[in-house]
DRENDO-1510 file (C-alpha; in Angstrom, 1 decimal, always signed):
<recs>
REC; n; res; u; v; w
REC; 1; MET; +0.6; -0.3; +0.2 .
REC; 2; THR; +0.8; +3.6; -0.2 .
REC; 3; THR; +0.2; +6.1; +1.6 .
REC; 4; LYS; -0.6; +8.9; -1.2 .
REC; 5; SER; -4.3; +10.3; -1.1 .
REC; 6; THR; -7.0; +9.5; -3.6 .
REC; 7; ALA; -6.5; +12.9; -5.5 .
REC; 8; GLU; -2.4; +12.4; -5.8 .
REC; 9; ARG; -2.6; +8.6; -7.6 .
REC; 10; PRO; -2.2; +8.8; -11.3 .
REC; 11; ALA; -5.7; +8.7; -13.1 .
REC; 12; LEU; -6.1; +5.2; -14.4 .
REC; 13; LYS; -9.0; +6.4; -16.5 .
REC; 14; LEU; -12.1; +3.8; -17.2 .
REC; 15; GLY; -14.7; +4.2; -20.1 .
REC; 16; HIS; -17.2; +7.2; -20.0 .
REC; 17; SER; -19.8; +4.9; -22.6 .
REC; 18; MET; -21.9; +3.9; -20.0 .
REC; 19; LYS; -25.5; +5.2; -21.3 .
REC; 20; PRO; -28.1; +6.9; -18.8 .
REC; 21; ARG; -30.4; +4.4; -19.5 .
REC; 22; GLN; -28.2; +1.6; -19.3 .
REC; 23; LEU; -27.2; +3.0; -15.8 .
REC; 24; THR; -31.1; +2.5; -14.8 .
REC; 25; MET; -31.2; -1.0; -15.9 .
REC; 26; MET; -28.6; -1.8; -14.4 .
REC; 27; GLY; -29.6; -0.6; -11.0 .
REC; 28; LEU; -33.0; -2.9; -11.2 .
REC; 29; GLY; -30.6; -5.2; -12.9 .
REC; 30; SER; -28.3; -5.8; -9.6 .
REC; 31; ALA; -31.1; -6.0; -7.4 .
REC; 32; ILE; -33.8; -7.9; -9.2 .
REC; 33; GLY; -32.2; -11.4; -9.0 .
REC; 34; ALA; -31.8; -14.4; -6.5 .
REC; 35; GLY; -33.3; -12.5; -3.9 .
REC; 36; LEU; -36.8; -12.1; -5.5 .
REC; 37; PHE; -36.4; -15.2; -7.7 .
REC; 38; LEU; -35.0; -17.2; -5.0 .
REC; 39; GLY; -35.1; -15.8; -1.4 .
REC; 40; SER; -38.8; -14.1; -1.6 .
REC; 41; GLY; -39.7; -17.7; -1.1 .
REC; 42; ALA; -37.3; -18.2; +1.6 .
REC; 43; GLY; -38.2; -15.4; +3.4 .
REC; 44; ILE; -42.0; -16.1; +2.8 .
REC; 45; GLN; -41.0; -19.7; +4.9 .
REC; 46; ALA; -39.2; -18.0; +7.5 .
REC; 47; ALA; -42.1; -15.4; +8.2 .
REC; 48; GLY; -45.0; -16.3; +6.6 .
REC; 49; PRO; -47.2; -13.7; +4.9 .
REC; 50; ALA; -45.2; -10.9; +7.2 .
REC; 51; VAL; -42.5; -11.6; +5.5 .
REC; 52; LEU; -44.5; -8.0; +4.1 .
REC; 53; ILE; -43.1; -6.3; +6.7 .
REC; 54; SER; -39.7; -7.1; +6.4 .
REC; 55; TYR; -40.2; -5.8; +2.7 .
REC; 56; LEU; -41.5; -2.4; +3.9 .
REC; 57; VAL; -38.9; -2.1; +6.6 .
REC; 58; ALA; -35.4; -2.8; +4.1 .
REC; 59; GLY; -37.4; -1.0; +1.1 .
REC; 60; THR; -37.5; +2.4; +3.6 .
REC; 61; LEU; -33.8; +2.0; +4.6 .
REC; 62; ILE; -32.8; +1.4; +0.8 .
REC; 63; ILE; -34.8; +4.3; -0.2 .
REC; 64; ILE; -32.8; +6.4; +2.2 .
REC; 65; VAL; -29.6; +5.0; +1.6 .
REC; 66; MET; -30.0; +5.9; -2.5 .
REC; 67; TRP; -30.9; +9.0; -2.1 .
REC; 68; ALA; -27.6; +9.7; +0.5 .
REC; 69; LEU; -25.4; +7.8; -2.7 .
REC; 70; GLY; -27.3; +9.9; -4.7 .
REC; 71; GLU; -26.1; +13.5; -3.2 .
REC; 72; MET; -22.5; +12.1; -3.2 .
REC; 73; ALA; -22.4; +10.1; -6.2 .
REC; 74; ALA; -23.5; +13.4; -8.4 .
REC; 75; ALA; -21.1; +15.2; -6.8 .
REC; 76; ASN; -18.1; +13.1; -6.8 .
REC; 77; PRO; -18.9; +10.2; -9.6 .
REC; 78; ASN; -15.8; +6.9; -8.8 .
REC; 79; SER; -16.0; +3.7; -9.4 .
REC; 80; GLY; -15.4; +3.4; -5.6 .
REC; 81; ALA; -18.5; +5.2; -4.4 .
REC; 82; PHE; -19.3; +4.4; -1.1 .
REC; 83; SER; -15.8; +3.5; -0.2 .
REC; 84; VAL; -14.1; +6.7; -1.3 .
REC; 85; TYR; -17.0; +8.6; +0.3 .
REC; 86; ALA; -15.8; +6.2; +3.6 .
REC; 87; GLU; -12.5; +7.6; +3.1 .
REC; 88; LYS; -13.6; +11.1; +2.9 .
REC; 89; ALA; -16.0; +11.5; +5.5 .
REC; 90; MET; -13.6; +8.9; +8.4 .
REC; 91; GLY; -10.2; +8.2; +7.1 .
REC; 92; LYS; -8.5; +6.1; +5.1 .
REC; 93; THR; -8.6; +2.8; +7.5 .
REC; 94; ALA; -12.7; +3.1; +7.1 .
REC; 95; GLY; -12.6; +3.7; +3.2 .
REC; 96; ALA; -10.8; +0.8; +2.4 .
REC; 97; THR; -12.6; -1.3; +5.2 .
REC; 98; VAL; -15.9; -0.9; +3.0 .
REC; 99; GLY; -14.8; -1.1; +0.0 .
REC; 100; TRP; -13.3; -4.8; +0.8 .
REC; 101; LEU; -16.3; -5.9; +2.8 .
REC; 102; TRP; -18.5; -4.9; -0.3 .
REC; 103; TRP; -16.3; -6.4; -2.7 .
REC; 104; LEU; -16.5; -9.8; -0.6 .
REC; 105; GLN; -20.3; -9.2; -0.2 .
REC; 106; LEU; -20.7; -9.4; -4.0 .
REC; 107; VAL; -18.4; -12.1; -4.5 .
REC; 108; VAL; -20.5; -14.8; -2.6 .
REC; 109; VAL; -24.1; -12.9; -4.3 .
REC; 110; ILE; -22.2; -13.5; -8.0 .
REC; 111; ALA; -21.5; -17.1; -6.8 .
REC; 112; ALA; -25.4; -17.8; -5.7 .
REC; 113; GLU; -26.6; -16.2; -8.3 .
REC; 114; ALA; -24.7; -18.5; -10.5 .
REC; 115; LEU; -25.8; -21.7; -8.6 .
REC; 116; GLY; -29.2; -20.4; -8.4 .
REC; 117; ALA; -29.9; -19.9; -11.9 .
REC; 118; ALA; -28.5; -23.4; -12.8 .
REC; 119; GLY; -30.7; -24.6; -10.1 .
REC; 120; LEU; -33.1; -23.4; -11.6 .
REC; 121; LEU; -32.4; -24.1; -15.1 .
REC; 122; PHE; -31.7; -27.6; -14.0 .
REC; 123; THR; -35.3; -28.2; -13.0 .
REC; 124; ILE; -36.9; -27.6; -16.7 .
REC; 125; TRP; -33.8; -28.9; -18.6 .
REC; 126; PRO; -32.0; -31.8; -16.8 .
REC; 127; VAL; -29.1; -32.2; -18.9 .
REC; 128; VAL; -26.4; -30.5; -17.7 .
REC; 129; PRO; -25.7; -30.9; -13.5 .
REC; 130; VAL; -26.1; -28.3; -11.7 .
REC; 131; TRP; -22.2; -27.6; -11.4 .
REC; 132; GLY; -21.5; -27.5; -15.3 .
REC; 133; LEU; -24.1; -24.9; -15.3 .
REC; 134; ALA; -22.8; -22.6; -13.0 .
REC; 135; LEU; -19.7; -23.0; -14.5 .
REC; 136; ILE; -20.9; -22.2; -17.8 .
REC; 137; PHE; -22.3; -19.2; -16.9 .
REC; 138; MET; -19.7; -17.9; -15.0 .
REC; 139; ALA; -17.2; -18.3; -18.1 .
REC; 140; VAL; -20.1; -16.6; -20.8 .
REC; 141; PHE; -20.2; -13.7; -18.0 .
REC; 142; THR; -16.3; -13.4; -17.1 .
REC; 143; ALA; -15.9; -12.7; -21.2 .
REC; 144; ILE; -19.0; -10.6; -21.7 .
REC; 145; ASN; -17.3; -8.2; -18.4 .
REC; 146; LEU; -14.5; -8.3; -20.1 .
REC; 147; ALA; -15.9; -7.1; -23.8 .
REC; 148; GLY; -16.2; -3.3; -22.7 .
REC; 149; VAL; -18.3; -1.6; -20.2 .
REC; 150; LYS; -20.4; -0.2; -23.6 .
REC; 151; ASN; -21.1; -3.9; -24.7 .
REC; 152; PHE; -22.0; -4.9; -21.2 .
REC; 153; GLY; -24.2; -2.1; -20.5 .
REC; 154; GLU; -26.5; -2.8; -23.6 .
REC; 155; PHE; -26.4; -6.4; -22.7 .
REC; 156; GLU; -27.9; -5.8; -19.2 .
REC; 157; PHE; -30.1; -3.3; -21.0 .
REC; 158; TRP; -31.8; -5.9; -22.4 .
REC; 159; PHE; -31.7; -8.5; -19.7 .
REC; 160; ALA; -33.3; -6.0; -17.5 .
REC; 161; ILE; -35.7; -4.8; -20.3 .
REC; 162; LEU; -36.9; -8.6; -20.1 .
REC; 163; LYS; -37.4; -9.4; -16.4 .
REC; 164; VAL; -39.6; -6.0; -15.6 .
REC; 165; ALA; -41.8; -7.6; -18.7 .
REC; 166; ALA; -42.1; -10.9; -17.2 .
REC; 167; ILE; -42.6; -9.4; -13.5 .
REC; 168; LEU; -45.1; -7.0; -14.7 .
REC; 169; LEU; -47.0; -9.9; -16.3 .
REC; 170; PHE; -46.4; -11.9; -13.3 .
REC; 171; LEU; -48.0; -9.4; -11.4 .
REC; 172; ALA; -51.1; -9.0; -13.8 .
REC; 173; ILE; -52.0; -12.8; -13.8 .
REC; 174; GLY; -51.2; -12.8; -9.8 .
REC; 175; ALA; -54.2; -10.5; -10.0 .
REC; 176; ALA; -56.5; -11.8; -12.2 .
REC; 177; LEU; -56.2; -15.1; -9.5 .
REC; 178; LEU; -56.6; -13.1; -6.6 .
REC; 179; PHE; -59.8; -11.7; -8.2 .
REC; 180; GLY; -61.3; -14.8; -9.7 .
REC; 181; LEU; -60.9; -13.7; -13.3 .
REC; 182; LEU; -59.2; -16.5; -14.2 .
REC; 183; PRO; -62.0; -19.3; -16.0 .
REC; 184; GLU; -62.3; -21.8; -14.4 .
REC; 185; VAL; -59.8; -21.7; -11.5 .
REC; 186; PRO; -61.1; -21.1; -8.2 .
REC; 187; SER; -59.4; -17.6; -6.5 .
REC; 188; PRO; -57.2; -18.5; -2.8 .
REC; 189; GLY; -58.5; -14.8; -1.7 .
REC; 190; LEU; -56.6; -13.7; +0.9 .
REC; 191; SER; -56.8; -16.5; +3.5 .
REC; 192; ASN; -53.1; -16.9; +4.0 .
REC; 193; ILE; -52.4; -13.7; +4.7 .
REC; 194; THR; -55.4; -13.1; +7.6 .
REC; 195; SER; -55.6; -16.2; +9.0 .
REC; 196; ASN; -51.9; -16.9; +10.2 .
REC; 197; PHE; -50.2; -13.4; +9.2 .
REC; 198; ALA; -47.2; -14.6; +11.4 .
REC; 199; PRO; -46.4; -17.7; +12.2 .
REC; 200; ALA; -43.2; -17.6; +13.8 .
REC; 201; GLY; -44.0; -14.0; +15.2 .
REC; 202; LEU; -40.8; -11.3; +15.7 .
REC; 203; GLY; -38.4; -14.1; +15.5 .
REC; 204; GLY; -39.3; -15.0; +12.1 .
REC; 205; ILE; -39.8; -11.4; +10.8 .
REC; 206; ALA; -36.1; -10.5; +12.0 .
REC; 207; ALA; -35.1; -14.2; +9.9 .
REC; 208; ALA; -36.6; -12.8; +7.2 .
REC; 209; LEU; -35.4; -9.3; +7.2 .
REC; 210; PHE; -32.0; -10.3; +6.6 .
REC; 211; VAL; -32.9; -13.0; +3.3 .
REC; 212; VAL; -34.8; -9.4; +2.5 .
REC; 213; ILE; -31.9; -7.4; +2.9 .
REC; 214; PHE; -29.5; -9.4; +0.7 .
REC; 215; ALA; -32.1; -9.2; -1.9 .
REC; 216; PHE; -32.1; -5.4; -2.2 .
REC; 217; GLY; -28.5; -5.6; -1.6 .
REC; 218; GLY; -26.8; -4.7; -4.8 .
REC; 219; THR; -29.2; -1.8; -5.6 .
REC; 220; GLU; -26.4; +0.5; -4.7 .
REC; 221; ILE; -24.1; -0.2; -7.5 .
REC; 222; VAL; -25.8; +2.8; -9.2 .
REC; 223; SER; -23.2; +4.7; -7.5 .
REC; 224; VAL; -20.4; +2.6; -8.4 .
REC; 225; ALA; -21.2; +2.9; -12.3 .
REC; 226; ALA; -22.2; +6.8; -12.0 .
REC; 227; ALA; -18.0; +6.9; -12.7 .
REC; 228; GLU; -18.3; +5.6; -16.5 .
REC; 229; THR; -21.6; +7.4; -17.5 .
REC; 230; GLU; -22.2; +10.0; -19.7 .
REC; 231; ASN; -23.2; +13.3; -17.9 .
REC; 232; PRO; -23.1; +11.6; -14.2 .
REC; 233; GLU; -24.3; +14.3; -12.4 .
REC; 234; ARG; -28.1; +14.2; -14.3 .
REC; 235; SER; -27.6; +10.6; -15.3 .
REC; 236; VAL; -27.8; +9.3; -11.3 .
REC; 237; GLY; -30.1; +11.1; -10.3 .
REC; 238; HIS; -32.4; +10.8; -13.0 .
REC; 239; ALA; -31.1; +6.4; -12.4 .
REC; 240; ILE; -31.8; +6.5; -8.7 .
REC; 241; ARG; -34.9; +7.9; -8.4 .
REC; 242; THR; -36.5; +5.4; -10.7 .
REC; 243; VAL; -34.9; +2.6; -9.3 .
REC; 244; VAL; -35.7; +3.2; -5.9 .
REC; 245; TRP; -39.8; +3.2; -7.0 .
REC; 246; ARG; -39.5; +0.3; -9.7 .
REC; 247; ILE; -37.8; -2.2; -6.8 .
REC; 248; LEU; -40.4; -1.7; -4.2 .
REC; 249; VAL; -43.8; -1.9; -6.6 .
REC; 250; PHE; -41.5; -4.8; -7.8 .
REC; 251; TYR; -41.2; -6.6; -4.6 .
REC; 252; ILE; -44.2; -5.4; -2.6 .
REC; 253; GLY; -46.4; -6.3; -5.3 .
REC; 254; SER; -44.5; -10.2; -6.3 .
REC; 255; VAL; -44.3; -11.1; -2.5 .
REC; 256; PHE; -47.5; -9.9; -1.8 .
REC; 257; VAL; -48.9; -11.9; -4.7 .
REC; 258; ILE; -46.6; -15.3; -3.8 .
REC; 259; ALA; -47.7; -14.6; +0.0 .
REC; 260; ALA; -51.5; -14.6; -0.5 .
REC; 261; VAL; -51.3; -17.8; -3.5 .
REC; 262; LEU; -48.8; -19.9; -1.7 .
REC; 263; PRO; -48.7; -21.4; +1.9 .
REC; 264; SER; -46.1; -20.8; +4.3 .
REC; 265; THR; -45.3; -24.6; +4.5 .
REC; 266; SER; -45.9; -25.1; +0.4 .
REC; 267; ALA; -43.1; -26.8; -1.3 .
REC; 268; ALA; -44.0; -24.6; -4.4 .
REC; 269; LEU; -41.8; -21.7; -2.8 .
REC; 270; LYS; -38.5; -23.1; -3.5 .
REC; 271; SER; -39.2; -21.7; -7.1 .
REC; 272; PRO; -42.4; -19.6; -5.9 .
REC; 273; PHE; -43.3; -17.5; -9.3 .
REC; 274; ALA; -43.4; -21.0; -10.9 .
REC; 275; GLY; -45.7; -22.4; -7.9 .
REC; 276; VAL; -48.1; -19.3; -8.3 .
REC; 277; LEU; -47.9; -19.9; -12.4 .
REC; 278; ASP; -49.0; -23.0; -12.1 .
REC; 279; LEU; -51.8; -22.8; -9.6 .
REC; 280; ALA; -53.1; -20.6; -12.3 .
REC; 281; ARG; -53.2; -23.5; -14.9 .
REC; 282; ILE; -51.4; -21.4; -17.3 .
REC; 283; PRO; -49.9; -23.7; -19.7 .
REC; 284; GLY; -46.5; -23.1; -19.9 .
REC; 285; ALA; -46.3; -20.3; -17.5 .
REC; 286; GLY; -44.6; -22.3; -14.7 .
REC; 287; ALA; -41.5; -23.2; -16.9 .
REC; 288; ALA; -41.5; -19.7; -18.9 .
REC; 289; ILE; -41.3; -17.6; -15.6 .
REC; 290; THR; -38.2; -20.6; -14.8 .
REC; 291; LEU; -36.8; -19.1; -17.8 .
REC; 292; VAL; -37.2; -15.7; -17.1 .
REC; 293; ALA; -35.8; -16.0; -13.1 .
REC; 294; VAL; -32.6; -17.9; -14.7 .
REC; 295; VAL; -32.4; -14.4; -17.4 .
REC; 296; ALA; -33.0; -12.5; -13.6 .
REC; 297; LEU; -30.4; -14.2; -11.7 .
REC; 298; LEU; -27.9; -13.6; -14.8 .
REC; 299; SER; -28.6; -10.4; -15.6 .
REC; 300; ALA; -27.4; -9.7; -11.1 .
REC; 301; LEU; -24.7; -12.2; -12.1 .
REC; 302; ASN; -23.5; -9.8; -14.5 .
REC; 303; ALA; -23.7; -6.3; -13.0 .
REC; 304; ASN; -22.7; -7.7; -9.9 .
REC; 305; LEU; -19.6; -8.7; -11.2 .
REC; 306; TYR; -19.1; -5.6; -12.7 .
REC; 307; GLY; -19.5; -3.8; -9.2 .
REC; 308; ALA; -17.0; -6.0; -7.7 .
REC; 309; SER; -14.2; -5.8; -10.4 .
REC; 310; ARG; -14.6; -1.7; -10.2 .
REC; 311; MET; -14.3; -1.3; -6.5 .
REC; 312; ALA; -11.0; -4.0; -6.3 .
REC; 313; TYR; -9.9; -1.6; -9.2 .
REC; 314; SER; -10.7; +1.2; -7.3 .
REC; 315; LEU; -9.2; +0.4; -4.2 .
REC; 316; SER; -5.9; -0.5; -6.3 .
REC; 317; VAL; -6.4; +3.0; -7.9 .
REC; 318; ARG; -5.8; +4.7; -4.0 .
REC; 319; GLY; -3.3; +2.3; -2.9 .
REC; 320; GLU; -5.4; +0.0; -0.5 .
REC; 321; ALA; -5.5; -3.2; -3.1 .
REC; 322; PRO; -2.1; -4.4; -5.1 .
REC; 323; GLY; -1.3; -2.3; -7.6 .
REC; 324; PHE; -1.9; -5.0; -11.1 .
REC; 325; LEU; -5.2; -4.9; -10.1 .
REC; 326; SER; -5.7; -1.3; -11.6 .
REC; 327; ARG; -4.0; -3.0; -14.7 .
REC; 328; LEU; -6.7; -1.9; -18.3 .
REC; 329; ASN; -7.0; -4.2; -21.6 .
REC; 330; THR; -7.8; -2.6; -24.5 .
REC; 331; ALA; -11.2; -2.3; -23.8 .
REC; 332; ARG; -10.5; -0.5; -21.1 .
REC; 333; VAL; -11.5; -3.1; -18.4 .
REC; 334; PRO; -9.7; -3.9; -15.3 .
REC; 335; VAL; -9.0; -7.5; -16.6 .
REC; 336; ILE; -7.0; -8.7; -13.4 .
REC; 337; ALA; -10.0; -7.2; -11.6 .
REC; 338; VAL; -12.1; -9.2; -13.3 .
REC; 339; SER; -10.4; -12.2; -12.9 .
REC; 340; ILE; -9.9; -12.2; -9.2 .
REC; 341; SER; -13.6; -11.4; -8.9 .
REC; 342; VAL; -14.6; -14.6; -10.4 .
REC; 343; ALA; -12.7; -16.8; -8.9 .
REC; 344; PHE; -15.1; -17.6; -5.9 .
REC; 345; GLY; -17.9; -18.4; -8.5 .
REC; 346; PHE; -15.6; -20.9; -10.2 .
REC; 347; LEU; -14.7; -22.4; -6.7 .
REC; 348; ALA; -18.7; -22.8; -5.9 .
REC; 349; ALA; -19.4; -24.4; -9.2 .
REC; 350; VAL; -16.8; -27.4; -8.1 .
REC; 351; LEU; -18.4; -27.5; -4.6 .
REC; 352; GLU; -21.8; -27.9; -5.6 .
REC; 353; LEU; -20.1; -30.9; -7.3 .
REC; 354; LEU; -18.9; -32.3; -4.4 .
REC; 355; PHE; -21.5; -30.9; -1.7 .
REC; 356; PRO; -24.6; -31.4; -3.8 .
REC; 357; GLU; -27.6; -28.8; -2.6 .
REC; 358; LYS; -26.0; -27.4; +0.2 .
REC; 359; ILE; -23.5; -24.8; -1.2 .
REC; 360; LEU; -26.6; -22.3; -2.1 .
REC; 361; PRO; -28.1; -22.3; +1.0 .
REC; 362; ALA; -24.7; -21.7; +2.8 .
REC; 363; LEU; -24.1; -18.6; +0.8 .
REC; 364; PHE; -27.7; -17.0; +1.3 .
REC; 365; GLN; -26.8; -16.7; +4.9 .
REC; 366; LEU; -23.7; -15.2; +4.4 .
REC; 367; VAL; -24.3; -12.0; +3.0 .
REC; 368; GLY; -27.1; -10.0; +4.5 .
REC; 369; SER; -25.8; -7.9; +7.2 .
REC; 370; THR; -23.1; -7.3; +5.0 .
REC; 371; CYS; -25.1; -5.0; +3.4 .
REC; 372; LEU; -26.5; -3.3; +6.3 .
REC; 373; VAL; -22.6; -2.5; +7.0 .
REC; 374; VAL; -22.3; -0.9; +3.9 .
REC; 375; TRP; -25.5; +1.3; +3.5 .
REC; 376; GLY; -24.6; +2.4; +7.5 .
REC; 377; SER; -21.1; +3.7; +6.3 .
REC; 378; ALA; -23.1; +4.9; +3.2 .
REC; 379; LEU; -25.4; +7.3; +5.6 .
REC; 380; VAL; -22.7; +8.2; +8.0 .
REC; 381; SER; -20.9; +9.2; +5.1 .
REC; 382; GLN; -23.1; +11.4; +3.5 .
REC; 383; LEU; -24.5; +13.1; +7.2 .
REC; 384; ILE; -20.9; +13.9; +7.4 .
REC; 385; LEU; -19.7; +15.3; +4.2 .
REC; 386; ARG; -23.0; +17.0; +3.3 .
REC; 387; ARG; -22.2; +19.1; +7.1 .
REC; 388; ARG; -18.8; +19.7; +5.4 .
REC; 389; ALA; -20.4; +20.9; +1.9 .
REC; 390; ASP; -23.2; +23.3; +4.0 .
REC; 391; ARG; -19.9; +24.7; +6.6 .
REC; 392; THR; -18.2; +25.4; +3.5 .
REC; 393; GLY; -20.6; +27.0; +0.9 .
REC; 394; THR; -19.6; +24.2; -1.3 .
REC; 395; ALA; -22.7; +23.7; -4.0 .
REC; 396; LEU; -23.6; +20.3; -4.6 .
REC; 397; PRO; -25.6; +19.1; -7.7 .
REC; 398; LEU; -28.1; +17.0; -6.2 .
REC; 399; ARG; -29.0; +17.6; -2.3 .
REC; 400; MET; -30.7; +15.1; -0.8 .
REC; 401; LYS; -34.0; +16.5; +0.3 .
REC; 402; GLY; -35.4; +16.2; +4.0 .
REC; 403; PHE; -31.8; +16.4; +5.5 .
REC; 404; PRO; -30.6; +15.9; +8.5 .
REC; 405; GLY; -33.7; +14.4; +9.5 .
REC; 406; LEU; -34.2; +11.6; +7.0 .
REC; 407; THR; -30.3; +10.7; +7.0 .
REC; 408; ILE; -30.6; +10.0; +11.1 .
REC; 409; PHE; -34.1; +8.5; +10.4 .
REC; 410; GLY; -31.9; +6.0; +8.4 .
REC; 411; LEU; -29.3; +6.0; +11.0 .
REC; 412; VAL; -32.0; +4.9; +13.7 .
REC; 413; LEU; -33.7; +2.4; +11.8 .
REC; 414; LEU; -30.2; +0.8; +10.9 .
REC; 415; ALA; -29.8; +0.6; +15.0 .
REC; 416; LEU; -33.7; -0.8; +15.1 .
REC; 417; ILE; -32.8; -4.0; +12.7 .
REC; 418; PHE; -29.5; -4.5; +14.4 .
REC; 419; ALA; -30.9; -4.7; +17.5 .
REC; 420; VAL; -34.1; -6.6; +16.3 .
REC; 421; GLY; -31.3; -8.8; +14.5 .
REC; 422; PHE; -29.1; -9.5; +18.3 .
REC; 423; SER; -32.6; -10.7; +19.6 .
REC; 424; SER; -32.7; -14.1; +17.0 .
REC; 425; PRO; -30.6; -16.6; +17.7 .
REC; 426; ASP; -30.8; -17.2; +13.9 .
REC; 427; SER; -29.6; -13.8; +12.9 .
REC; 428; SER; -27.7; -13.2; +15.9 .
REC; 429; LYS; -24.7; -15.6; +14.6 .
REC; 430; GLN; -24.9; -13.8; +11.4 .
REC; 431; LEU; -24.6; -10.4; +13.4 .
REC; 432; PHE; -21.6; -11.9; +15.2 .
REC; 433; SER; -20.0; -13.2; +11.9 .
REC; 434; THR; -20.1; -10.2; +10.2 .
REC; 435; MET; -18.7; -8.0; +13.2 .
REC; 436; ALA; -15.5; -10.6; +13.5 .
REC; 437; LEU; -15.0; -10.4; +9.5 .
REC; 438; ILE; -15.2; -5.9; +9.9 .
REC; 439; ALA; -12.6; -5.7; +12.7 .
REC; 440; GLY; -10.5; -8.3; +10.9 .
REC; 441; ILE; -10.3; -6.2; +7.4 .
REC; 442; ALA; -10.4; -3.3; +9.4 .
REC; 443; ALA; -7.2; -4.5; +11.2 .
REC; 444; ALA; -5.5; -5.9; +8.4 .
REC; 445; CYS; -5.8; -2.4; +6.6 .
REC; 446; TRP; -4.4; -0.5; +9.3 .
REC; 447; ILE; -1.2; -2.7; +9.9 .
REC; 448; GLY; -1.2; -2.5; +6.2 .
REC; 449; ALA; -1.1; +1.3; +5.8 .
REC; 450; ARG; +1.5; +1.2; +8.7 .
REC; 451; LEU; +3.9; -0.9; +6.6 .
REC; 452; SER; +3.3; +1.2; +4.0 .
REC; 453; ARG; +4.4; +3.9; +5.8 .
REC; 454; ARG; +7.1; +2.8; +7.6 .
REC; 455; ARG; +8.5; +1.3; +4.4 .
REC; 456; ALA; +7.9; +4.8; +2.7 .
REC; 457; ALA; +9.4; +6.5; +5.6 .
REC; 458; GLU; +12.9; +4.2; +4.8 .
</recs>
């Protein structure tokens, strides 16, 4: 590591060819993936219909976080995003810790999405085993990410368009099913919701909350992609406004339909979208939505691999990671950063071969609480940097409304989520593991910085 500040280091330029429409759809693409198409079923199994409370709480928090990130990203578009903002607000160790934590989170999510997509595809095309499909997916999307941000952005745009259209169709069919508008198909009504809303009580809601947070994780990638976008000051604001409300509509609407149609004990919750459409008796609809879910997971994998590689690149440029991670290929893509970001995904596919059907559930449990820490760092950074800007009279291209009240409310909400999480035996284990991970990363970053300063002084 070096001791130079971000501003003092040489500028290693990424491309700037991503269009605003691609940025907007990337935000959707990164968030509408494994968490919705697979995690929603797990959330309902944990909390019953009360999982809707978990979604509303997490949704409110992500709205506030995205507004805060939007203000900072418009003022300082950087591929390190919230890691850079944490460094500016709280120092180099804080910035490096947040950056490495988010990178590790995405590395796990990439593996989960590859395995999830492979598992879904195997249910309707049991030809290539799950581990083999996961390896194929990892290889294909590694190649796509190495091809250049323009091609990547267009690919992600059309991927996201497809799954948004599919979710809208699902919501329409679900509404028709609940209102009894489908011929010869009885409506399940709302009895699943009203008769046993919270079968596991507060503990179930708490357990589901971390599954739900995993679902919303990745939305913050918009702030990372801003650095490679045309006119980031304008693009970021538009992307954040549209992404937030669309995600809430898609998530809350979809989960409400699933919880109303499928009991929390239903085996169909393993693939909840297909389960609902099978009950609607629409020929081929279950298989079709499963294919869309596969596309959705691969779209999220694509976006998250982009985010992970750019964070590794930013850490390298700032001297918080080995210098070779910032090397660009002819397409102006950080090729080595992409390579290390996909390595765990390939390993997870091999582990699936050795331990079938055990890897994906374990991956789901690893990253929920890390999202909370990253979001919390974004809120604290925005609180400090906004007050600093107001104090010095610095103009900001995009200002978060309701400051500082909304930022403080977001931090209070975050503290309450942690309190509820620590009260549940299952989620408390995850939180303690996350705290230990953060302590380890922070210690490594601090020691590395001291060694770097010592070498520089010699």
